N, CA, C, O and the ligand as a Tripos MOL2 file, in Angstrom:
@<TRIPOS>MOLECULE
protein
  229   227    58     0     0
PROTEIN
NO_CHARGES

@<TRIPOS>ATOM
      1 N         -23.4440    0.4060   24.4100 N.3       1 MET1
      2 CA        -22.9510    1.2170   23.2900 C.3       1 MET1
      3 C         -21.4640    1.4700   23.4690 C.2       1 MET1
      4 O         -21.0370    2.0210   24.4830 O.2       1 MET1
      5 N         -20.6910    1.0720   22.4970 N.am      2 THR2
      6 CA        -19.2550    1.2720   22.6080 C.3       2 THR2
      7 C         -18.7400    2.1270   21.4650 C.2       2 THR2
      8 O         -19.3950    2.2790   20.4340 O.2       2 THR2
      9 N         -17.5980    2.6600   21.6610 N.am      3 GLY3
     10 CA        -16.9760    3.4990   20.6530 C.3       3 GLY3
     11 C         -15.9010    4.3120   21.3110 C.2       3 GLY3
     12 O         -15.9160    4.5310   22.5220 O.2       3 GLY3
     13 N         -14.9910    4.7480   20.5230 N.am      4 ASP4
     14 CA        -13.8870    5.5340   21.0640 C.3       4 ASP4
     15 C         -14.1240    7.0210   20.8480 C.2       4 ASP4
     16 O         -14.9410    7.4470   20.0310 O.2       4 ASP4
     17 N         -13.3690    7.7820   21.6230 N.am      5 PHE5
     18 CA        -13.3940    9.2340   21.4620 C.3       5 PHE5
     19 C         -12.1210    9.6530   20.7420 C.2       5 PHE5
     20 O         -11.0470    9.1000   20.9820 O.2       5 PHE5
     21 N         -12.2460   10.6050   19.8840 N.am      6 LEU6
     22 CA        -11.1060   11.0530   19.1030 C.3       6 LEU6
     23 C         -10.7490   12.4820   19.4790 C.2       6 LEU6
     24 O         -11.6230   13.3310   19.6560 O.2       6 LEU6
     25 N          -9.4550   12.7320   19.5970 N.am      7 GLN7
     26 CA         -9.0150   14.1120   19.7590 C.3       7 GLN7
     27 C          -8.7260   14.6270   18.3530 C.2       7 GLN7
     28 O          -7.8670   14.1030   17.6440 O.2       7 GLN7
     29 N          -9.4530   15.6500   17.9750 N.am      8 VAL8
     30 CA         -9.3490   16.1870   16.6150 C.3       8 VAL8
     31 C          -8.8690   17.6260   16.6820 C.2       8 VAL8
     32 O          -9.3480   18.4190   17.4930 O.2       8 VAL8
     33 N          -7.9220   17.9480   15.8230 N.am      9 THR9
     34 CA         -7.4470   19.3140   15.7340 C.3       9 THR9
     35 C          -8.1220   20.0040   14.5560 C.2       9 THR9
     36 O          -8.0760   19.5220   13.4240 O.2       9 THR9
     37 N          -8.7410   21.1250   14.8400 N.am     10 CYS10
     38 CA         -9.4100   21.9120   13.8040 C.3      10 CYS10
     39 C          -8.3590   22.4230   12.8140 C.2      10 CYS10
     40 O          -7.3240   22.9590   13.2130 O.2      10 CYS10
     41 N          -8.6380   22.2510   11.5270 N.am     11 GLN11
     42 CA         -7.6700   22.6720   10.5220 C.3      11 GLN11
     43 C          -7.6590   24.1820   10.3200 C.2      11 GLN11
     44 O          -6.7250   24.7330    9.7360 O.2      11 GLN11
     45 N          -8.6890   24.8360   10.8000 N.am     12 ASP12
     46 CA         -8.7650   26.2900   10.6170 C.3      12 ASP12
     47 C          -8.1200   27.0580   11.7560 C.2      12 ASP12
     48 O          -7.4070   28.0320   11.5170 O.2      12 ASP12
     49 N          -8.3630   26.6290   13.0100 N.am     13 CYS13
     50 CA         -7.8720   27.4230   14.1480 C.3      13 CYS13
     51 C          -7.0040   26.6140   15.1030 C.2      13 CYS13
     52 O          -6.5350   27.1440   16.1100 O.2      13 CYS13
     53 N          -6.7810   25.3240   14.7980 N.am     14 GLU14
     54 CA         -5.9200   24.4480   15.5980 C.3      14 GLU14
     55 C          -6.4390   24.2000   16.9970 C.2      14 GLU14
     56 O          -5.6920   23.7660   17.8730 O.2      14 GLU14
     57 N          -7.7190   24.4740   17.2130 N.am     15 ASN15
     58 CA         -8.3440   24.1010   18.4730 C.3      15 ASN15
     59 C          -8.4190   22.5820   18.5580 C.2      15 ASN15
     60 O          -8.7850   21.9180   17.5880 O.2      15 ASN15
     61 N          -8.0650   22.0240   19.7430 N.am     16 GLU16
     62 CA         -8.1760   20.5850   19.9340 C.3      16 GLU16
     63 C          -9.4740   20.2880   20.6520 C.2      16 GLU16
     64 O          -9.8200   20.9350   21.6410 O.2      16 GLU16
     65 N         -10.1750   19.3180   20.1480 N.am     17 GLN17
     66 CA        -11.4880   19.0140   20.7030 C.3      17 GLN17
     67 C         -11.6970   17.5070   20.7040 C.2      17 GLN17
     68 O         -11.3040   16.8110   19.7690 O.2      17 GLN17
     69 N         -12.3280   17.0110   21.7790 N.am     18 ILE18
     70 CA        -12.6340   15.5880   21.8690 C.3      18 ILE18
     71 C         -14.0400   15.3560   21.3310 C.2      18 ILE18
     72 O         -14.9850   16.0490   21.7080 O.2      18 ILE18
     73 N         -14.1620   14.3870   20.4560 N.am     19 LEU19
     74 CA        -15.4980   14.0580   19.9760 C.3      19 LEU19
     75 C         -15.6550   12.5460   19.8430 C.2      19 LEU19
     76 O         -14.6750   11.8080   19.7290 O.2      19 LEU19
     77 N         -16.8930   12.1120   19.8600 N.am     20 PHE20
     78 CA        -17.2010   10.6910   19.7790 C.3      20 PHE20
     79 C         -17.0620   10.2320   18.3380 C.2      20 PHE20
     80 O         -17.5590   10.8830   17.4190 O.2      20 PHE20
     81 N         -16.3810    9.1050   18.1460 N.am     21 GLU21
     82 CA        -16.1050    8.6630   16.7800 C.3      21 GLU21
     83 C         -17.3660    8.2700   16.0240 C.2      21 GLU21
     84 O         -17.3760    8.2330   14.7940 O.2      21 GLU21
     85 N         -18.4210    7.9790   16.7600 N.am     22 LYS22
     86 CA        -19.6830    7.6200   16.1020 C.3      22 LYS22
     87 C         -20.7230    8.7040   16.3330 C.2      22 LYS22
     88 O         -21.9010    8.4180   16.5460 O.2      22 LYS22
     89 N         -20.2760    9.9450   16.2870 N.am     23 ALA23
     90 CA        -21.1810   11.0630   16.4930 C.3      23 ALA23
     91 C         -22.3970   10.9530   15.5830 C.2      23 ALA23
     92 O         -22.2680   10.7060   14.3840 O.2      23 ALA23
     93 N         -23.5690   11.1380   16.1620 N.am     24 SER24
     94 CA        -24.8050   11.0090   15.3690 C.3      24 SER24
     95 C         -25.3270   12.3680   14.9320 C.2      24 SER24
     96 O         -26.3070   12.4650   14.1940 O.2      24 SER24
     97 N         -24.6610   13.4100   15.3950 N.am     25 THR25
     98 CA        -25.0120   14.7470   14.9460 C.3      25 THR25
     99 C         -23.7370   15.4410   14.4800 C.2      25 THR25
    100 O         -22.6380   15.0260   14.8490 O.2      25 THR25
    101 N         -23.8680   16.4540   13.7020 N.am     26 GLU26
    102 CA        -22.7050   17.1890   13.2170 C.3      26 GLU26
    103 C         -21.9970   17.8430   14.3960 C.2      26 GLU26
    104 O         -22.6400   18.4340   15.2640 O.2      26 GLU26
    105 N         -20.6750   17.7380   14.4260 N.am     27 VAL27
    106 CA        -19.8960   18.3400   15.5030 C.3      27 VAL27
    107 C         -19.1190   19.5220   14.9490 C.2      27 VAL27
    108 O         -18.3620   19.3940   13.9870 O.2      27 VAL27
    109 N         -19.3210   20.6790   15.5760 N.am     28 ALA28
    110 CA        -18.6420   21.8830   15.1090 C.3      28 ALA28
    111 C         -17.5360   22.2720   16.0780 C.2      28 ALA28
    112 O         -17.6190   21.9940   17.2740 O.2      28 ALA28
    113 N         -16.5050   22.9150   15.5540 N.am     29 CYS29
    114 CA        -15.4370   23.4500   16.3920 C.3      29 CYS29
    115 C         -16.0300   24.4700   17.3560 C.2      29 CYS29
    116 O         -16.8160   25.3310   16.9620 O.2      29 CYS29
    117 N         -15.6410   24.3620   18.6290 N.am     30 ALA30
    118 CA        -16.1860   25.2550   19.6510 C.3      30 ALA30
    119 C         -15.6520   26.6720   19.5060 C.2      30 ALA30
    120 O         -16.2330   27.6180   20.0380 O.2      30 ALA30
    121 N         -14.5520   26.8160   18.7890 N.am     31 VAL31
    122 CA        -13.9270   28.1280   18.6540 C.3      31 VAL31
    123 C         -14.3830   28.8540   17.3890 C.2      31 VAL31
    124 O         -14.8400   29.9950   17.4580 O.2      31 VAL31
    125 N         -14.2610   28.1940   16.2350 N.am     32 CYS32
    126 CA        -14.5360   28.8920   14.9870 C.3      32 CYS32
    127 C         -15.7710   28.3790   14.2510 C.2      32 CYS32
    128 O         -16.2100   28.9910   13.2780 O.2      32 CYS32
    129 N         -16.3330   27.2580   14.7110 N.am     33 GLY33
    130 CA        -17.5760   26.7820   14.1290 C.3      33 GLY33
    131 C         -17.4110   25.9040   12.9070 C.2      33 GLY33
    132 O         -18.4020   25.4650   12.3230 O.2      33 GLY33
    133 N         -16.1780   25.6400   12.5080 N.am     34 THR34
    134 CA        -15.9560   24.7400   11.3780 C.3      34 THR34
    135 C         -16.4550   23.3410   11.7270 C.2      34 THR34
    136 O         -16.3100   22.8940   12.8650 O.2      34 THR34
    137 N         -17.0280   22.6670   10.7750 N.am     35 THR35
    138 CA        -17.4930   21.2990   11.0100 C.3      35 THR35
    139 C         -16.3040   20.3700   11.2030 C.2      35 THR35
    140 O         -15.4170   20.2950   10.3540 O.2      35 THR35
    141 N         -16.2960   19.6610   12.3310 N.am     36 LEU36
    142 CA        -15.2110   18.7150   12.6120 C.3      36 LEU36
    143 C         -15.6080   17.2940   12.2740 C.2      36 LEU36
    144 O         -14.7510   16.4800   11.9300 O.2      36 LEU36
    145 N         -16.8780   16.9840   12.3630 N.am     37 ALA37
    146 CA        -17.3400   15.6240   12.0710 C.3      37 ALA37
    147 C         -18.7710   15.6640   11.5760 C.2      37 ALA37
    148 O         -19.5900   16.4500   12.0520 O.2      37 ALA37
    149 N         -19.0580   14.8080   10.6170 N.am     38 SER38
    150 CA        -20.4020   14.7050   10.0790 C.3      38 SER38
    151 C         -20.8960   13.2780   10.2760 C.2      38 SER38
    152 O         -20.1410   12.3310   10.0560 O.2      38 SER38
    153 N         -22.1410   13.1080   10.6840 N.am     39 PRO39
    154 CA        -22.6750   11.7650   10.8990 C.3      39 PRO39
    155 C         -22.8580   11.0260    9.5840 C.2      39 PRO39
    156 O         -23.2470   11.6140    8.5750 O.2      39 PRO39
    157 N         -22.5720    9.7230    9.6090 N.am     40 THR40
    158 CA        -22.7320    8.9150    8.4050 C.3      40 THR40
    159 C         -23.6070    7.7040    8.6640 C.2      40 THR40
    160 O         -23.9050    6.9490    7.7380 O.2      40 THR40
    161 N         -24.0230    7.5050    9.8970 N.am     41 GLY41
    162 CA        -24.7660    6.3040   10.2620 C.3      41 GLY41
    163 C         -23.8770    5.2940   10.9560 C.2      41 GLY41
    164 O         -24.3660    4.4160   11.6670 O.2      41 GLY41
    165 N         -22.5950    5.4100   10.7600 N.am     42 GLY42
    166 CA        -21.6300    4.5470   11.4430 C.3      42 GLY42
    167 C         -20.5770    5.4450   12.0580 C.2      42 GLY42
    168 O         -20.8990    6.3490   12.8280 O.2      42 GLY42
    169 N         -19.3230    5.2010   11.7220 N.am     43 HIS43
    170 CA        -18.2820    6.1060   12.1620 C.3      43 HIS43
    171 C         -18.4790    7.4670   11.5000 C.2      43 HIS43
    172 O         -18.7840    7.5570   10.3100 O.2      43 HIS43
    173 N         -18.3020    8.5070   12.2780 N.am     44 ALA44
    174 CA        -18.4790    9.8470   11.7350 C.3      44 ALA44
    175 C         -17.3810   10.1570   10.7190 C.2      44 ALA44
    176 O         -16.2570    9.6640   10.8190 O.2      44 ALA44
    177 N         -17.7340   10.9770    9.7510 N.am     45 GLN45
    178 CA        -16.7410   11.4770    8.7950 C.3      45 GLN45
    179 C         -15.9850   12.6020    9.4940 C.2      45 GLN45
    180 O         -16.5660   13.6450    9.7920 O.2      45 GLN45
    181 N         -14.6900   12.3990    9.7610 N.am     46 ILE46
    182 CA        -13.9000   13.3890   10.4850 C.3      46 ILE46
    183 C         -13.2880   14.3790    9.4980 C.2      46 ILE46
    184 O         -12.6210   13.9920    8.5390 O.2      46 ILE46
    185 N         -13.5230   15.6420    9.7490 N.am     47 GLU47
    186 CA        -13.0370   16.6740    8.8210 C.3      47 GLU47
    187 C         -11.6880   17.2550    9.2580 C.2      47 GLU47
    188 O         -10.9380   17.7900    8.4420 O.2      47 GLU47
    189 N         -11.3980   17.1420   10.5410 N.am     48 GLY48
    190 CA        -10.1500   17.6950   11.0500 C.3      48 GLY48
    191 C          -9.0620   16.6320   11.0700 C.2      48 GLY48
    192 O          -9.1950   15.5790   10.4470 O.2      48 GLY48
    193 N          -7.9930   16.9170   11.7870 N.am     49 GLU49
    194 CA         -6.8840   15.9690   11.9100 C.3      49 GLU49
    195 C          -6.9980   15.2430   13.2410 C.2      49 GLU49
    196 O          -7.0140   15.8760   14.2970 O.2      49 GLU49
    197 N          -7.0770   13.9200   13.1980 N.am     50 VAL50
    198 CA         -7.1610   13.1230   14.4260 C.3      50 VAL50
    199 C          -5.7610   13.0260   15.0320 C.2      50 VAL50
    200 O          -4.8530   12.4690   14.4140 O.2      50 VAL50
    201 N          -5.5860   13.5650   16.2300 N.am     51 THR51
    202 CA         -4.2640   13.5870   16.8400 C.3      51 THR51
    203 C          -4.1420   12.5970   17.9810 C.2      51 THR51
    204 O          -3.0370   12.3240   18.4490 O.2      51 THR51
    205 N          -5.2660   12.0560   18.4350 N.am     52 ASP52
    206 CA         -5.2030   11.0860   19.5270 C.3      52 ASP52
    207 C          -6.5080   10.3170   19.5790 C.2      52 ASP52
    208 O          -7.5490   10.8000   19.1330 O.2      52 ASP52
    209 N          -6.4390    9.1110   20.1290 N.am     53 VAL53
    210 CA         -7.6430    8.3010   20.3220 C.3      53 VAL53
    211 C          -7.7470    7.9810   21.8070 C.2      53 VAL53
    212 O          -6.8030    7.4790   22.4180 O.2      53 VAL53
    213 N          -8.9060    8.2790   22.3710 N.am     54 VAL54
    214 CA         -9.1480    8.0000   23.7770 C.3      54 VAL54
    215 C         -10.1100    6.8220   23.8300 C.2      54 VAL54
    216 O         -11.2760    6.9550   23.4590 O.2      54 VAL54
    217 N          -9.6260    5.6610   24.2940 N.am     55 GLU55
    218 CA        -10.4700    4.4820   24.2950 C.3      55 GLU55
    219 C         -11.5110    4.5590   25.3940 C.2      55 GLU55
    220 O         -11.2140    4.9070   26.5370 O.2      55 GLU55
    221 N         -12.7280    4.2290   25.0260 N.am     56 ALA56
    222 CA        -13.8170    4.1860   26.0050 C.3      56 ALA56
    223 C         -13.6670    2.9130   26.8320 C.2      56 ALA56
    224 O         -13.1810    1.8970   26.3350 O.2      56 ALA56
    225 N         -14.0770    2.9720   28.0720 N.am     57 ARG57
    226 CA        -13.9880    1.8040   28.9620 C.3      57 ARG57
    227 C         -15.3580    1.4170   29.4610 C.2      57 ARG57
    228 O         -15.4890    0.4580   30.2220 O.2      57 ARG57
    229 ZN        -11.7390   25.8510   14.7120 Zn       58 ZN58
@<TRIPOS>BOND
     1     1     2 1
     2     2     3 1
     3     3     4 2
     4     3     5 am
     5     5     6 1
     6     6     7 1
     7     7     8 2
     8     7     9 am
     9     9    10 1
    10    10    11 1
    11    11    12 2
    12    11    13 am
    13    13    14 1
    14    14    15 1
    15    15    16 2
    16    15    17 am
    17    17    18 1
    18    18    19 1
    19    19    20 2
    20    19    21 am
    21    21    22 1
    22    22    23 1
    23    23    24 2
    24    23    25 am
    25    25    26 1
    26    26    27 1
    27    27    28 2
    28    27    29 am
    29    29    30 1
    30    30    31 1
    31    31    32 2
    32    31    33 am
    33    33    34 1
    34    34    35 1
    35    35    36 2
    36    35    37 am
    37    37    38 1
    38    38    39 1
    39    39    40 2
    40    39    41 am
    41    41    42 1
    42    42    43 1
    43    43    44 2
    44    43    45 am
    45    45    46 1
    46    46    47 1
    47    47    48 2
    48    47    49 am
    49    49    50 1
    50    50    51 1
    51    51    52 2
    52    51    53 am
    53    53    54 1
    54    54    55 1
    55    55    56 2
    56    55    57 am
    57    57    58 1
    58    58    59 1
    59    59    60 2
    60    59    61 am
    61    61    62 1
    62    62    63 1
    63    63    64 2
    64    63    65 am
    65    65    66 1
    66    66    67 1
    67    67    68 2
    68    67    69 am
    69    69    70 1
    70    70    71 1
    71    71    72 2
    72    71    73 am
    73    73    74 1
    74    74    75 1
    75    75    76 2
    76    75    77 am
    77    77    78 1
    78    78    79 1
    79    79    80 2
    80    79    81 am
    81    81    82 1
    82    82    83 1
    83    83    84 2
    84    83    85 am
    85    85    86 1
    86    86    87 1
    87    87    88 2
    88    87    89 am
    89    89    90 1
    90    90    91 1
    91    91    92 2
    92    91    93 am
    93    93    94 1
    94    94    95 1
    95    95    96 2
    96    95    97 am
    97    97    98 1
    98    98    99 1
    99    99   100 2
   100    99   101 am
   101   101   102 1
   102   102   103 1
   103   103   104 2
   104   103   105 am
   105   105   106 1
   106   106   107 1
   107   107   108 2
   108   107   109 am
   109   109   110 1
   110   110   111 1
   111   111   112 2
   112   111   113 am
   113   113   114 1
   114   114   115 1
   115   115   116 2
   116   115   117 am
   117   117   118 1
   118   118   119 1
   119   119   120 2
   120   119   121 am
   121   121   122 1
   122   122   123 1
   123   123   124 2
   124   123   125 am
   125   125   126 1
   126   126   127 1
   127   127   128 2
   128   127   129 am
   129   129   130 1
   130   130   131 1
   131   131   132 2
   132   131   133 am
   133   133   134 1
   134   134   135 1
   135   135   136 2
   136   135   137 am
   137   137   138 1
   138   138   139 1
   139   139   140 2
   140   139   141 am
   141   141   142 1
   142   142   143 1
   143   143   144 2
   144   143   145 am
   145   145   146 1
   146   146   147 1
   147   147   148 2
   148   147   149 am
   149   149   150 1
   150   150   151 1
   151   151   152 2
   152   151   153 am
   153   153   154 1
   154   154   155 1
   155   155   156 2
   156   155   157 am
   157   157   158 1
   158   158   159 1
   159   159   160 2
   160   159   161 am
   161   161   162 1
   162   162   163 1
   163   163   164 2
   164   163   165 am
   165   165   166 1
   166   166   167 1
   167   167   168 2
   168   167   169 am
   169   169   170 1
   170   170   171 1
   171   171   172 2
   172   171   173 am
   173   173   174 1
   174   174   175 1
   175   175   176 2
   176   175   177 am
   177   177   178 1
   178   178   179 1
   179   179   180 2
   180   179   181 am
   181   181   182 1
   182   182   183 1
   183   183   184 2
   184   183   185 am
   185   185   186 1
   186   186   187 1
   187   187   188 2
   188   187   189 am
   189   189   190 1
   190   190   191 1
   191   191   192 2
   192   191   193 am
   193   193   194 1
   194   194   195 1
   195   195   196 2
   196   195   197 am
   197   197   198 1
   198   198   199 1
   199   199   200 2
   200   199   201 am
   201   201   202 1
   202   202   203 1
   203   203   204 2
   204   203   205 am
   205   205   206 1
   206   206   207 1
   207   207   208 2
   208   207   209 am
   209   209   210 1
   210   210   211 1
   211   211   212 2
   212   211   213 am
   213   213   214 1
   214   214   215 1
   215   215   216 2
   216   215   217 am
   217   217   218 1
   218   218   219 1
   219   219   220 2
   220   219   221 am
   221   221   222 1
   222   222   223 1
   223   223   224 2
   224   223   225 am
   225   225   226 1
   226   226   227 1
   227   227   228 2
@<TRIPOS>SUBSTRUCTURE
     1 MET1         2 RESIDUE 1 A MET
     2 THR2         6 RESIDUE 1 A THR
     3 GLY3        10 RESIDUE 1 A GLY
     4 ASP4        14 RESIDUE 1 A ASP
     5 PHE5        18 RESIDUE 1 A PHE
     6 LEU6        22 RESIDUE 1 A LEU
     7 GLN7        26 RESIDUE 1 A GLN
     8 VAL8        30 RESIDUE 1 A VAL
     9 THR9        34 RESIDUE 1 A THR
    10 CYS10       38 RESIDUE 1 A CYS
    11 GLN11       42 RESIDUE 1 A GLN
    12 ASP12       46 RESIDUE 1 A ASP
    13 CYS13       50 RESIDUE 1 A CYS
    14 GLU14       54 RESIDUE 1 A GLU
    15 ASN15       58 RESIDUE 1 A ASN
    16 GLU16       62 RESIDUE 1 A GLU
    17 GLN17       66 RESIDUE 1 A GLN
    18 ILE18       70 RESIDUE 1 A ILE
    19 LEU19       74 RESIDUE 1 A LEU
    20 PHE20       78 RESIDUE 1 A PHE
    21 GLU21       82 RESIDUE 1 A GLU
    22 LYS22       86 RESIDUE 1 A LYS
    23 ALA23       90 RESIDUE 1 A ALA
    24 SER24       94 RESIDUE 1 A SER
    25 THR25       98 RESIDUE 1 A THR
    26 GLU26      102 RESIDUE 1 A GLU
    27 VAL27      106 RESIDUE 1 A VAL
    28 ALA28      110 RESIDUE 1 A ALA
    29 CYS29      114 RESIDUE 1 A CYS
    30 ALA30      118 RESIDUE 1 A ALA
    31 VAL31      122 RESIDUE 1 A VAL
    32 CYS32      126 RESIDUE 1 A CYS
    33 GLY33      130 RESIDUE 1 A GLY
    34 THR34      134 RESIDUE 1 A THR
    35 THR35      138 RESIDUE 1 A THR
    36 LEU36      142 RESIDUE 1 A LEU
    37 ALA37      146 RESIDUE 1 A ALA
    38 SER38      150 RESIDUE 1 A SER
    39 PRO39      154 RESIDUE 1 A PRO
    40 THR40      158 RESIDUE 1 A THR
    41 GLY41      162 RESIDUE 1 A GLY
    42 GLY42      166 RESIDUE 1 A GLY
    43 HIS43      170 RESIDUE 1 A HIS
    44 ALA44      174 RESIDUE 1 A ALA
    45 GLN45      178 RESIDUE 1 A GLN
    46 ILE46      182 RESIDUE 1 A ILE
    47 GLU47      186 RESIDUE 1 A GLU
    48 GLY48      190 RESIDUE 1 A GLY
    49 GLU49      194 RESIDUE 1 A GLU
    50 VAL50      198 RESIDUE 1 A VAL
    51 THR51      202 RESIDUE 1 A THR
    52 ASP52      206 RESIDUE 1 A ASP
    53 VAL53      210 RESIDUE 1 A VAL
    54 VAL54      214 RESIDUE 1 A VAL
    55 GLU55      218 RESIDUE 1 A GLU
    56 ALA56      222 RESIDUE 1 A ALA
    57 ARG57      226 RESIDUE 1 A ARG
    58 ZN58       229 GROUP 0 **** ****
């Protein structure tokens, strides 16, 4: 299973959080609970701002 990790900044509280780009479950901000990513069956729908990509090895 391959895929990259994305660093996403929450648009509500500016918390930076790493999440899997193909998240299969909804990912919420650890600080304020805003949804950062929603599963779509493929690449997750990212709700925040992607500020960095961490390549999986
Ligand atoms: Zn937040």
